[in-house]
N, C-alpha and C positions, 0 to 999 in steps of 0.2 A: 503543587510541585509534581513533577513526572520522574519517574525512577526507572521505568522498563522502556524498551523501544524495540521496533522492528524495521529492519531495511530489507526491502524486497527487490531483486533484480529481474527484469525482464527483457527478453529479446523477441522483438517482433518478426515473425515471418516476413519474406520479400513481399512487398506490396500490401502489407496490413498496418503499414505504420500509422495511416491516418485513422484505421479502426481501433488501434490502440489507444491513440490520443484521445478519440471521443468516448472509449470505454472509461478511460481514466476520469476525463472531466464530468461524465454521466454518474460516475462514482460518489462525486463530493456531496450530494443532497443526502445520500445514505449515510455516509460517514458523519455527516453533521448531527445526525440523530443518535450518534452513539454517545452516550453520557460520558463514558471515561476514555473516549479518543481525544486527548487534549490537544494534539498537534497532528496534522496529515498533510503532506505534501506528494503530489504526484509530479514526478520529474522527467524530462527527456534529457538523456545524456548523450546521446549522439544520433545518426541517422535512423537505426534501428534499436537503440539501446534506451529502455526506460527504467525507472525505479519509483517505489514508494518509500517514503520514510514516515512512520508514526511514532507517537509516543503515548505514554500511559501512566497513571498515578500508581499503578501496582499490577502485579501478575494478574490478577482476576480481570481487570480491564484489557490486558493484552490477549487473555484467553478468549474473552467475550468478543473481541474484534476477530481473532482467528476463526471462531465460530459463526461470525456474521455473513451478512449478504454479500460483501464485497469478496471475501474469501471464498465463497461459494460460487460466486460468479467468475472468479479467476479459475477456479477448477472446471467448471462446465465450458468455458469458452477458451480454456487453455490450448486444445488442439487446434482450434480454428485460427487463433491470434498469434500464437508464440511458437518460436522455433524450438523452444525447450521449455521443460516444466520451471515455473518461477522459482527462484533461490530465495529462500526466506533465512536471514541472519537475525538472532535475536541478540539485543544489547541490553546493557545496563547504562542508564543515564548518569553521568557522573556530575553535570552542570548544564543548566538550561537557563535560557531567558525566553520567557513567553509573555504576550500581552496580558494586561490585566483585565 
């Protein structure tokens, strides 16, 4: 069961859209190794708009993810790839359907 989530909004710099796409796809193996990241989605919302949605069983899992390698990479590559710093919204999961 998941109870906590994050929704991260990302806006690519002009000409960096494919680099952002690659960055997000390359993040999947790292996230797969995170025990408490129960669901993770990298999204393309428009030509330059991207997002990440992930869900966790508890606050400790969410905090571990925020302190992990993908968050660190977002910070380190932010100036190169993104038009503005990522917007990170924390959310409570009210209901979810996940694969077993």
